[in-house]
C-alpha positions as CSV (number, residue, x, y, z in Angstrom):
1,M,-92.5,89.6,35.5
2,R,-91.8,90.3,31.8
3,P,-94.7,91.9,29.9
4,A,-96.6,89.4,27.8
5,N,-96.3,91.5,24.6
6,K,-92.5,91.6,24.5
7,R,-91.0,88.9,22.2
8,P,-87.2,89.2,22.1
9,G,-86.8,86.3,19.7
10,T,-89.0,87.9,17.1
11,V,-87.1,91.2,17.3
12,V,-83.8,89.4,16.8
13,V,-85.1,87.6,13.7
14,V,-86.5,90.8,12.2
15,V,-83.2,92.7,12.8
16,S,-81.2,89.8,11.4
17,V,-83.3,89.7,8.2
18,C,-83.0,93.5,7.8
19,L,-79.2,93.3,8.3
20,V,-78.9,90.7,5.7
21,A,-80.9,92.8,3.3
22,L,-78.9,95.9,4.1
23,L,-75.6,94.1,3.6
24,S,-76.9,92.6,0.3
25,I,-77.8,96.1,-0.9
26,L,-74.4,97.4,0.3
27,A,-72.6,94.6,-1.5
28,L,-74.6,95.2,-4.6
29,S,-73.9,99.0,-4.5
30,L,-70.2,98.8,-3.8
31,D,-69.3,95.8,-6.0
32,G,-71.8,97.0,-8.7
33,G,-70.1,100.4,-8.7
34,L,-66.7,98.9,-9.1
35,L,-68.0,96.8,-11.9
36,L,-69.4,99.8,-13.7
37,D,-66.2,101.8,-13.2
38,Q,-64.2,98.9,-14.6
39,R,-66.6,98.6,-17.6
40,R,-66.1,102.3,-18.3
41,Q,-62.3,102.0,-18.1
42,N,-62.4,99.0,-20.5
43,Q,-64.6,100.9,-23.0
44,A,-62.4,104.0,-22.9
45,V,-59.3,101.9,-23.6
46,A,-61.0,99.9,-26.4
47,D,-62.2,103.1,-28.0
48,A,-58.7,104.8,-27.8
49,A,-56.9,101.6,-29.1
50,A,-59.3,101.2,-32.0
51,L,-59.0,104.8,-33.1
52,S,-55.2,104.5,-32.8
53,A,-55.3,101.5,-35.2
54,A,-57.7,103.3,-37.5
55,D,-55.3,106.3,-37.7
56,E,-52.6,104.0,-39.0
57,L,-55.0,102.5,-41.5
58,Y,-55.8,105.9,-42.8
59,L,-52.2,107.0,-43.1
60,R,-51.4,104.0,-45.2
61,W,-54.7,103.8,-47.1
62,N,-53.2,104.7,-50.5
63,T,-50.5,101.9,-50.2
64,N,-52.3,99.2,-48.1
65,G,-55.9,99.7,-49.1
66,G,-57.2,99.6,-45.5
67,K,-55.4,96.4,-44.6
68,D,-52.7,96.0,-41.9
69,T,-50.2,94.5,-44.2
70,D,-47.2,95.7,-42.1
71,G,-48.7,95.2,-38.7
72,K,-48.4,98.8,-37.6
73,A,-52.0,99.3,-37.0
74,E,-52.2,96.4,-34.5
75,A,-49.0,97.5,-32.9
76,S,-50.4,101.0,-32.4
77,A,-53.6,99.7,-30.8
78,R,-51.7,97.5,-28.4
79,A,-49.3,100.4,-27.5
80,T,-52.2,102.6,-26.8
81,A,-53.8,100.1,-24.5
82,T,-50.5,99.6,-22.7
83,A,-50.1,103.3,-22.2
84,N,-53.5,103.3,-20.5
85,G,-52.6,100.5,-18.1
86,F,-54.0,97.6,-20.1
87,T,-51.3,95.2,-21.3
88,D,-52.4,92.0,-22.9
89,G,-51.6,89.0,-20.6
90,T,-50.9,91.1,-17.6
91,D,-53.1,91.5,-14.5
92,T,-55.9,89.4,-16.0
93,V,-56.1,91.7,-19.0
94,T,-56.7,90.5,-22.6
95,V,-56.5,92.8,-25.5
96,T,-57.7,91.4,-28.8
97,V,-57.1,93.3,-32.0
98,N,-58.8,92.3,-35.2
99,I,-57.9,94.0,-38.5
100,L,-60.2,93.4,-40.2
101,P,-63.1,93.0,-37.8
102,K,-64.4,89.5,-37.1
103,S,-67.8,90.5,-35.7
104,G,-70.4,93.2,-35.9
105,D,-71.5,95.3,-38.9
106,W,-68.1,95.7,-40.5
107,V,-66.8,92.2,-40.8
108,N,-63.8,92.0,-43.1
109,E,-64.3,95.6,-44.2
110,P,-61.0,97.3,-45.2
111,G,-60.2,100.4,-43.2
112,H,-61.8,99.2,-40.0
113,A,-60.2,98.0,-36.7
114,E,-61.9,96.0,-34.0
115,V,-60.5,96.0,-30.4
116,I,-61.9,93.8,-27.5
117,V,-60.6,94.5,-24.0
118,T,-61.4,92.3,-21.0
119,R,-60.2,92.4,-17.4
120,D,-61.2,90.4,-14.3
121,Q,-62.9,92.3,-11.5
122,P,-62.4,90.7,-8.0
123,R,-65.4,90.3,-5.7
124,F,-65.4,92.1,-2.4
125,F,-68.6,92.5,-0.4
126,S,-70.5,90.3,-2.8
127,K,-68.6,87.3,-1.4
128,I,-71.3,87.1,1.2
129,W,-73.4,85.4,-1.4
130,G,-70.9,82.5,-1.5
131,S,-69.0,83.1,-4.8
132,T,-65.4,84.2,-4.9
133,T,-65.0,83.9,-8.7
134,P,-64.0,87.3,-10.3
135,S,-66.3,88.9,-12.8
136,T,-64.9,89.2,-16.3
137,I,-65.7,92.7,-17.7
138,G,-65.4,93.2,-21.5
139,A,-65.7,96.1,-23.9
140,R,-65.5,96.3,-27.7
141,A,-65.0,99.1,-30.2
142,V,-64.7,99.4,-34.0
143,A,-63.1,102.4,-35.6
144,R,-62.8,103.4,-39.2
145,G,-59.7,104.9,-40.7
146,R,-59.8,105.6,-44.5
147,T,-60.3,108.1,-47.2
148,S,-63.5,108.5,-49.1
149,S,-64.8,110.7,-51.9
150,V,-67.8,113.0,-51.8
151,K,-70.2,111.6,-54.4
152,L,-71.4,114.8,-55.8
153,A,-70.6,116.1,-59.2
154,I,-71.8,119.6,-58.4
155,L,-72.5,121.2,-55.0
156,V,-73.9,124.8,-55.0
157,L,-73.6,126.3,-51.5
158,D,-75.6,129.5,-51.6
159,P,-78.4,129.0,-49.1
160,S,-81.1,131.3,-50.6
161,F,-80.3,132.8,-54.0
162,K,-82.6,132.6,-57.0
163,G,-80.8,130.9,-59.8
164,A,-77.9,129.7,-57.6
165,L,-77.5,127.2,-60.4
166,N,-78.0,129.0,-63.7
167,A,-78.0,127.1,-67.0
168,N,-78.0,129.8,-69.6
169,G,-76.6,128.2,-72.8
170,G,-77.9,126.6,-75.8
171,G,-75.8,123.5,-75.8
172,S,-76.0,120.2,-74.0
173,I,-74.3,119.8,-70.6
174,L,-73.9,116.2,-69.4
175,V,-73.1,115.4,-65.8
176,Q,-72.1,111.8,-65.3
177,G,-71.4,109.6,-62.3
178,A,-72.9,111.5,-59.4
179,P,-75.8,113.9,-58.6
180,I,-76.1,117.6,-58.4
181,Q,-76.9,119.3,-55.0
182,V,-78.2,122.8,-54.8
183,N,-78.5,124.2,-51.2
184,S,-80.7,127.2,-52.0
185,T,-84.1,127.2,-50.4
186,N,-85.4,129.5,-53.2
187,S,-88.4,128.0,-55.1
188,E,-86.3,128.7,-58.2
189,A,-82.9,127.6,-56.9
190,M,-82.2,126.2,-60.4
191,I,-83.1,128.3,-63.4
192,G,-82.8,127.3,-67.1
193,N,-82.4,130.6,-68.7
194,G,-81.1,129.1,-71.9
195,N,-82.7,126.8,-74.4
196,G,-80.2,124.0,-73.9
197,S,-80.3,121.0,-71.6
198,L,-78.5,120.1,-68.3
199,S,-78.6,116.4,-67.7
200,A,-77.6,114.6,-64.5
201,P,-78.5,111.3,-62.7
202,E,-80.3,113.4,-60.0
203,F,-81.0,117.0,-59.0
204,D,-81.3,117.4,-55.2
205,V,-82.6,120.8,-54.4
206,T,-83.3,122.3,-51.0
207,G,-86.0,124.6,-52.4
208,S,-89.5,123.6,-53.4
209,P,-90.2,122.9,-56.2
210,G,-86.7,124.3,-56.7
211,W,-86.4,124.9,-60.5
212,S,-87.9,126.7,-63.4
213,T,-87.0,126.9,-67.1
214,P,-88.1,130.3,-68.5
215,G,-85.6,130.0,-71.4
216,G,-87.2,126.9,-72.7
217,G,-84.4,124.6,-71.8
218,S,-84.6,121.5,-69.5
219,F,-83.2,119.8,-66.5
220,D,-83.1,116.2,-67.4
221,G,-82.9,113.7,-64.6
222,T,-84.7,112.8,-61.4
223,K,-85.5,116.0,-59.4
224,V,-85.8,115.8,-55.6
225,P,-87.1,119.0,-53.9
226,N,-86.8,119.7,-50.1
227,S,-83.5,117.9,-50.0
228,P,-81.5,118.7,-46.9
229,P,-78.6,121.0,-47.6
230,I,-75.1,119.5,-47.6
231,P,-72.3,121.6,-46.0
232,D,-69.0,122.3,-47.6
233,P,-67.2,118.9,-47.4
234,Y,-63.8,120.5,-47.7
235,K,-64.2,123.3,-45.2
236,D,-61.7,121.8,-42.7
237,L,-58.9,121.3,-45.3
238,P,-56.2,124.0,-44.6
239,P,-54.8,125.8,-47.6
240,P,-51.2,125.1,-48.6
241,D,-48.5,126.9,-46.6
242,P,-46.5,129.2,-48.9
243,A,-43.6,129.0,-46.4
244,T,-43.1,125.4,-47.5
245,L,-42.9,126.2,-51.2
246,P,-40.2,127.7,-53.4
247,M,-40.5,131.4,-54.0
248,H,-40.4,132.5,-57.7
249,P,-39.3,135.9,-58.9
250,S,-42.1,138.4,-59.4
251,N,-42.2,138.0,-63.2
252,D,-41.8,134.3,-63.5
253,G,-45.5,133.8,-64.3
254,K,-45.6,136.1,-67.3
255,V,-45.6,133.9,-70.5
256,S,-46.1,135.4,-74.0
257,G,-44.8,135.1,-77.5
258,N,-44.1,132.0,-79.6
259,K,-41.9,130.0,-77.2
260,T,-41.9,126.8,-75.2
261,V,-41.9,127.3,-71.4
262,V,-41.7,125.0,-68.5
263,L,-43.1,126.3,-65.2
264,T,-42.3,124.7,-61.8
265,P,-44.3,124.5,-58.6
266,G,-44.0,127.2,-55.9
267,V,-45.2,130.7,-54.9
268,Y,-45.9,133.1,-57.7
269,P,-46.1,136.6,-56.1
270,N,-48.0,138.1,-59.1
271,G,-49.7,135.0,-60.3
272,I,-49.5,133.4,-63.7
273,Q,-50.7,134.9,-66.9
274,I,-50.2,132.9,-70.1
275,T,-51.0,134.7,-73.4
276,G,-48.9,132.8,-75.8
277,G,-46.5,129.9,-76.4
278,S,-46.6,126.3,-75.4
279,V,-46.5,125.9,-71.6
280,T,-45.9,122.8,-69.5
281,M,-46.6,123.0,-65.7
282,Q,-44.6,120.4,-63.8
283,P,-46.6,118.4,-61.1
284,G,-47.1,120.1,-57.8
285,I,-48.7,123.0,-56.0
286,Y,-48.8,126.5,-57.7
287,Y,-49.6,129.2,-55.1
288,M,-50.9,132.4,-56.6
289,A,-50.2,135.0,-53.9
290,S,-51.9,137.7,-56.0
291,G,-52.7,138.3,-59.6
292,G,-54.7,135.1,-60.1
293,F,-54.2,132.6,-62.9
294,S,-55.2,133.1,-66.5
295,C,-54.4,131.4,-69.8
296,G,-55.7,132.1,-73.3
297,G,-55.0,134.7,-76.0
298,S,-52.7,133.3,-78.7
299,M,-51.5,130.4,-76.5
300,D,-50.7,127.3,-78.4
301,S,-51.1,124.8,-75.5
302,L,-51.2,124.3,-71.8
303,T,-50.3,121.0,-70.2
304,A,-50.6,120.7,-66.4
305,N,-50.9,117.2,-65.2
306,G,-50.7,116.5,-61.5
307,V,-51.1,120.2,-60.8
308,M,-53.1,122.1,-58.2
309,I,-53.5,125.9,-58.6
310,Y,-54.2,127.6,-55.3
311,N,-55.5,131.2,-55.6
312,A,-54.8,133.1,-52.4
313,G,-55.8,136.6,-53.6
314,S,-59.3,138.1,-53.0
315,A,-59.3,141.2,-55.2
316,N,-61.2,141.4,-58.5
317,S,-57.8,141.3,-60.2
318,D,-57.0,138.0,-58.6
319,A,-59.5,136.0,-60.7
320,I,-59.0,132.7,-62.4
321,S,-59.7,132.5,-66.2
322,I,-59.0,129.4,-68.3
323,T,-59.8,129.8,-72.0
324,G,-59.2,127.3,-74.7
325,S,-59.7,127.7,-78.5
326,S,-60.1,125.6,-81.6
327,T,-56.3,125.8,-82.1
328,A,-55.0,125.7,-78.5
329,T,-55.2,122.6,-76.3
330,V,-55.7,122.8,-72.6
331,T,-55.0,119.6,-70.6
332,M,-55.1,119.7,-66.8
333,S,-55.4,117.0,-64.1
334,P,-55.0,117.1,-60.3
335,P,-52.5,115.5,-58.0
336,T,-53.1,111.8,-57.4
337,S,-51.9,111.7,-53.8
338,G,-51.4,113.9,-50.8
339,P,-53.8,116.2,-48.9
340,Y,-54.7,118.0,-52.2
341,Q,-55.4,114.9,-54.2
342,G,-58.2,115.6,-56.7
343,F,-58.0,119.4,-56.6
344,T,-57.3,121.2,-59.8
345,I,-58.4,124.6,-58.6
346,F,-58.5,125.6,-54.9
347,Q,-59.5,129.2,-54.2
348,N,-59.3,131.1,-51.0
349,R,-62.7,130.4,-49.3
350,L,-63.1,134.0,-48.5
351,S,-62.5,135.2,-52.0
352,T,-65.5,136.2,-54.2
353,S,-63.2,136.5,-57.3
354,A,-64.8,134.8,-60.3
355,V,-63.5,131.5,-61.6
356,S,-64.2,131.2,-65.4
357,V,-63.5,128.3,-67.7
358,T,-64.3,128.6,-71.4
359,G,-63.8,125.6,-73.6
360,N,-63.5,125.8,-77.3
361,G,-62.6,122.4,-78.6
362,G,-59.3,121.2,-77.4
363,M,-59.9,121.2,-73.7
364,N,-59.7,118.2,-71.3
365,I,-59.7,119.1,-67.6
366,S,-60.3,116.7,-64.8
367,G,-60.4,117.2,-61.0
368,A,-62.3,119.5,-58.7
369,F,-62.9,123.2,-59.0
370,Y,-63.3,124.4,-55.4
371,A,-64.3,128.0,-54.8
372,A,-66.6,128.0,-51.8
373,G,-67.1,131.8,-51.7
374,A,-67.3,132.6,-55.4
375,V,-69.3,132.1,-58.6
376,V,-67.9,129.6,-61.1
377,N,-68.7,130.2,-64.7
378,V,-68.3,127.3,-67.1
379,S,-69.1,127.3,-70.8
380,G,-68.3,125.0,-73.7
381,N,-68.3,125.4,-77.4
382,G,-67.1,121.9,-78.3
383,D,-67.3,118.3,-77.2
384,Q,-64.9,118.1,-74.2
385,Q,-64.6,117.3,-70.5
386,I,-64.4,120.3,-68.2
387,G,-63.9,119.1,-64.6
388,S,-64.9,116.2,-62.5
389,Q,-66.5,118.1,-59.6
390,Y,-67.6,121.7,-58.8
391,I,-67.9,123.0,-55.3
392,S,-68.8,126.7,-55.4
393,Y,-71.0,129.3,-53.9
394,R,-72.9,129.7,-57.1
395,L,-72.6,128.1,-60.5
396,E,-73.3,129.3,-64.0
397,V,-73.1,126.9,-66.9
398,G,-73.6,127.8,-70.6
399,G,-72.2,127.9,-74.1
400,N,-73.6,126.7,-77.3
401,G,-71.6,123.5,-77.6
402,D,-71.6,120.3,-75.6
403,F,-69.4,119.5,-72.7
404,A,-69.3,117.0,-69.8
405,V,-68.6,117.0,-66.1
406,K,-67.4,113.4,-65.4
407,W,-67.3,112.4,-61.7
408,K,-64.8,109.7,-61.1
409,V,-63.7,108.5,-57.7
410,T,-60.0,108.6,-58.9
411,E,-60.3,112.2,-60.1
412,V,-61.9,113.9,-57.1
413,P,-60.7,114.9,-53.6
414,Q,-60.6,112.4,-50.8
415,I,-61.7,113.3,-47.3
416,R,-60.5,111.7,-44.1
417,Q,-62.8,109.4,-42.2
418,L,-61.5,108.7,-38.7
419,L,-64.2,107.8,-36.2
420,L,-65.8,105.2,-34.0
421,V,-68.5,103.2,-35.8
422,E,-69.3,100.6,-33.1
C-alpha cells in the first residue's frame, strides 16, 4: 500500500513550475546577453563612424565651415561602419548619417556629425514566450570635428610666483575681447608696481585675493580670485620640422645698412638680426636654429605679414627682441591657415630665453606670442597694438605710453576639437 503522505501529482506540478521558471531565467540570460553584446557592437560602430565623419569635417573646416558640402564626411562614416561589419541595407543593418545632426543637443550645429546604427537581433531561447519577432537594437553617437580658439587674451602659466603678471609702467594698457588668466596661487599673483593701469574685461586669478598695487596703479575690470588654473592649450602642437624647410646660408639673417632686403622662409642657422634698412619677410615659417631674432637699431621698417617666427634655441643669446621707434615701423601678422595659424612668435617650450617687445610709435603686431617656458616683456611708448594673445610662463608689461592687446578670433591660434559629444 502506497503511504498516504506521498503525492506524485503535486511533485510533478512543482517540478514543472520550477522548470518553466528555470528555462525562463535561462532564456532571459542567454538572449539578454546576446542583446547586450549587440548593443555594445552597435555603439562601438556608431562612435567610430561619427568620429570618422568628424575628422573629415575638421580637415575641411576652413573651406566648408563644418558642413559636408562635398559628401566626404558621410562617405567616411559609412566606410568606417562597413569596415566594422555594418553595411547599410545588409543583414538587417541600417546606418543613418546626419550632417548636421537632426536630434539631440547639437541640432544643425556645424562641425558635428550624427550616426545612428540599428541591427535586428534574432530570438533564440526567448521563443518559449511565444514571440519570434527579432529585437531591433539601436545606438547613436554625435562627434565634433572643428577648430576653435582659446578665448584668453593673456595666460600666465607660472603656478606659484609672486608677480607672475607684473604691470610696472606708467601708461595705460588695454586688453580687449577676452579675459586674462593668471595660474599662480600666490596671494599677489598680479602686482601693479607702476602707477599706470591695466584694463581687461576680466582677471581670473588662481591665488586669493590674487593681486596688489603697491605702485599706485590699478587693475581695471572684474577680478575673480580662486579661479581654476588653465593648462597650456598649445602644449600638444609639435614645433615645425626644420627638415621640411629650406636651409639658408649662415649669414643670410644679418641685415644692416641703408638698403632694402627681402627675406624668405626657411631655417636660419644663426638666426635673424636686423639693425638697419627696410626689410620685408615673405609669408611662411622662419626657423631660428640659434641666435634668436632681433630687430631695431637704425632699422627703417619691418614688414612681416603671414609670418611665424619659431625660436628653437635655448641659450641666453637666443632671445627674441623686437624694437620699434618713432621713425621705424614694425608690422607683423601671423599665418592665416595651417597648423600654425595665429602664431606670430612660437618659442621652444623648454627655453627660458626672454621675449622682449618694445613699441615706440609705429608698431602694429597681431597674432599670438607663445613662450611657455619664458618671461615675455612688453612695453609701449605710443598708441599701438602689440599682439592679440600672450601665452607665457610669466609676463611683464610696462612703458609710459598706451598700447593695446586686441584678441580677435581671426588673429589667434586655432586648436583641434575632435571628440564624441553624445
